[in-house]
C-alpha positions, 0 to 999 in steps of 0.5 A, a space after each residue: 500500500 505504501 508503494 501505491 500511495 507514493 505513486 499516487 503522490 508522484 502522479 499528483 506532482 506530475 499533474 501540478 507540473 502539467 498545470 504549471 506548464 499549461 499556465 505558462 503557455 496560455 498566451 501562445 498566439 498560434 491557435 493550433 498550439 494553444 491548448 492550455 485551457 483544455 490541458 487545465 480542464 484535463 488536469 482538473 478532471 484528474 485531480 478532483 477524482 484522485 482527491 475523492 478516491 484516496 480517502 474512499 479507498 482507505 475506508 474500503 481497504 478490506 473490500 478488494 472488489 469495491 476498490 477494483 470497481 471504483 479504481 477502474 471506473 474512475 480510470 476509464 472516466 478520467 481518460 475518456 473525459 480527458 480525450 474528449 476535452 482535447 480531441 473533440 473540439 479539434 475534430 469538430 473544427 476540422 469538419 
């Protein structure tokens, strides 16, 4: 469990670094390269479920089925939502 918590905290640090980079590139004048709002929304979309899941996983630590279901659902939700944030506007603009 300690390794898992360390990995989660390192992932959080990487997300904060991504948010910092998105903040620094927010004023790029090339519209094809200016994804800072989308990256910020994507980072927000990942951070909030992580903040909510860590205490919940601590409560249900003795029920591996619930842990697996919750982790799987949030992983699929975050990745799908992030991909939709980033790529749906670009695909809809090109059509």
